[in-house]
N, C-alpha and C positions, 0 to 999 in steps of 0.2 A: 746365339741363334735360337730363335723360337719357331715352332711350326704348330699348326692346329692339332697335331697328334701328340706333341710332346707335353709331358706333364710339367717338366722344368726346363729352363733354358740350358742349352749346351754351350759350355764355355771351353775355349781352347787357347793355349798360349804357345807361341813358338818364336824363334829368332831366325831372321833371314837376311842375307846380304843382297842389297839392291844398289847397284851403281847408277849414277846420274845418266850415263850413256844407255842404260837398259830401261829407263822409265818410259813407259808407254801405257796409256789408258787401256788399250786393247789387251796387252800382255798382262797387266796387273789384275784386271777384272776377270779374265778368262782362265788364267793359270792352267793352261793345257787342256781345257775342255773344248774339244772340237765341235761339239753339238751347239755351241753358243756363238752369237755374233754381236758386235757392236758397230753401228754405222758411225762413220766420222761425223756425219751431219747431226747425229744425236749426242755428240760429245761437246760440252761447253765448259769454258773456263771463265770464272768471274772472280777477280781478285785472287784470293788464295784457295778458292773452291773449284774442284773439278766435279762435274756431274755428267751422267750418261744414262742412256736407255739401252736395253739389250733384249734379245730374245733367244730362247733355247728350244731345240726340237727334242721332245721326249716321246716315249711310246704312248703317252696319254694325250698328246697334243702339244701345242705351242705354249711355252711358258714365257711371260714377259716380265721385265723388271726395270726399276729405276734405282740409281744409286748416286751417292755423292761422297767426296772426300775433301776435307779441309786441312791444309797444311798450316802448322803453327810454328814454323822454324824447325826446331829439332823434335817436334812431336806433331801428331795429327790424329784426326778421328773421322769416322764416316759411318754411313748406314746404307743398306740396300733392302728393298722389298721385292720379292718375286711372287708372281701369282699366275693362275690359269683362269679361264672362263668357267669356273665351277662356282656358281652363285656369287661371283665377285669377291670371294674371300682370298686374302693373301695366303700363299703357300708357305712362305718362309720370310721372316724378318731378321736381318742381321745388323749388328752394330759392331764396330771395331775401333780400337785406338792403338796407337803405337808411339814409340819414341826412339830416337837415335841413341845407340849405345856405344858407337865407336866406328872406326874405319873398317872396311872389309879386309 
């Protein structure tokens, strides 16, 4: 993840168990953040790619973002950009990739 105030990208790695029955664009994108919302009408699937638009309420105003995730069988990758109406600059840009390591 990069932000306008970060000097270097922030990199994080973790392992998580996600079962097929638990997969939902809303749940995966928000991860417990009650200040954000994704409208079903702003969620699209094209081939192996899921894309969405979202917005979050912050003390400084509304932050809006767009993201996508592409499934490649046992791996996948995606990106998301979040921004506010402060000179049209992105607030944060995130990219991720993952791979299946086994059953839950």
